N, C-alpha and C positions, 0 to 999 in steps of 0.2 A: 208330525212333532216341531214345535217353532224351536226355532233353536236365538237365542239371544243375541245373536248379531243383527236379525233385522228387528228388533225390538224396540219400539221407544218408549223410553219412560216419562220423560218430559216434552210436550207440546208447545211449542211454539208459535207466535202469530208471527206473520209476515212483518218484511220490514216497513211494506208500504199501510199494511193496517194497524202496527205499532203506530206508527206516526199520527195517522189519523186520532188511535185511541189516548194518546200521551195528549194533545194538542188540546183534546175535549178534558182530560182531565186537568189539567194545567187551567183552563178557562175555568173551571166549577173547584177548582183547587178549595177554596175555603167557603164552600156552601155547606149548609147544615146537612145533616143524614136526608129527610125530607126533600127539601129543592133540590139536591143533587141527585136522588132517586126521578124526581120527576123532568129532570132535565137529560137525562138517561134513555128513561120511552122517547121523550123529541127525539134523542139522536139514533138512537136504535132505528124511528120509522125515516127518519131521514136519509141514515147510511142504509138503505134497507138491502140495494145490491151488491154495498163492498163486504156487509157481513152476511150474505149467502154464500158470497164467494170462499168467504175466510170459512164458512161453516163447511162448505161442502171440501174444501182442502184436508182440512182436519178429519172430517169423517171417512176421507179416503185414505189418511196415515194410520187413521184406525183407531182414533179417538172417541172414546164411547159417553162422556160425559155430555153434562148438559154445555154446550160452546156459549148461550148469552150469558150464564149465569159465569163462566169461566173470564168472559171479556169485562162482565161489571165487575168483579173481583179485583181482577186486575187493573183495569183503568182505577176504583177506589180505595183501593189499599196500598197498591204500590206506586204506579205512574204517579198518581196525585203525589204522592210525597219524595218522587224522585225529584234530585237539584238537574237542573239542564245546563248551568254554567260548568264552563270547563276547570279544569284546575291549574292553579297558577304555576308558572314553569319557577323550578327553581333554578338559584342564581348559580355561578358558575361556583364551587368550590376552592378556596384558593389557600392552600398548606403552609404552614410554617417553613423554613428554611433548614437544613440538617444543619447548620453550624448550630445552632441557636436551641435545637430541640438536644442535639449532644453534649452542649452545655447545660441544659436544664439535668439532663441526665447524669452528669458530672457533679452539677451542684445538689442532686438528689443522693448520691453513693457517697457523698464528702460529710454530710450532715447525717443521713440517716439514724446513724445510732446515736447523736447527741442528744442531751436527757431533754424532755419535752418537746420532742421532734412534733412539728404539724404541719404538715402541709400548704395552709393560709400564713403561717410565718416565718415559714421558708421559703413562700414566693416573694413576699415580701422581701428578706432578705437579699433573696436573688436579685430582683428589680434595683435596688439599694446600691449592689456591689460593684463596687467599680471597674472590676474586670470583666463584666457581662453588660455595663453599660452603653459601651459602645457597641456592642453587638444587637442590643435591643432599640437602639436609637437606628441603624441601618436598616434591622427590622421594620420596624416605623414606618421608615420612610419606604423600602418596599411595597410593603401592605397599604400604603398612601397611592402609591401608584397602579395600586390595583384597584382604587375607587372605594376603600375601606373608612369608616369614619375612626375615629379616635377612640371612639366609646364601644363600636365593635374591635379593633384591633386590640383593645385591653382586656374584652371578653376574649378573645380567641388563645392568648397570650396565656390569661392565667387559666383557663382552661383546659390549654396543653401542657400546662405544668402540671395540673393536678392529675389531668388524665396520666401522664408520664409517671407520677410518685405511684398512682395505682397499680401501675402496670411494674414498677420497680417491686412495689411491696407484694404482687401476686408471683412477680418469676422470683423472688428473692424469701422463700417461705422462711419466717420469723419464728422463732419458739424458744421460750422462757423453758428451759429442763431444770429440774432442781436436783441439785445434785445432794448424797449421801449429808454432806455435811450442814445443809441448809441455806447452802447460798446457791446464786441463782447464775448460771453463764449465759449467754444472749449465742447461739449456735445459728452460723447462717448458712444455709445449702447455696454454693454457687453450680 
């Protein structure tokens, strides 16, 4: 009785063969179906030794299917569409200073209960508030030194403020409870 430890469920090509198949598939990436098939037949004939070696290896591992068909389908439907470029390197994340984040939290806490409180309006008030203007200017200078543009800095501060608002509202479940006399009380769970 065979054990599952030795059973192979996914048969892969060697790196050497894969690189040859990938280069063929990329070369004929934009060919129509008929042209691709003709070029495939020519490629199989020209690379007979490479294909024989790969076929013997896969049969030795226990592959029972049509190996040429597996190669064709891999090239036609997978490798042909596979991108070969490297992913872009992400830039280093630069966080805001903890003092400005604490100031945002304090501003949100002070203004959260006011009528018609909206994060977008509150953010504008935060930016115009004299108490916070010096702190915002210092953060601008620090972030410019980190090679961020003014547009990136504006977006970063605004997004951080709105995220802080979201976190505040999630952590302080505000509910509107209706009392028996019909008046509403806002209850804050801390």
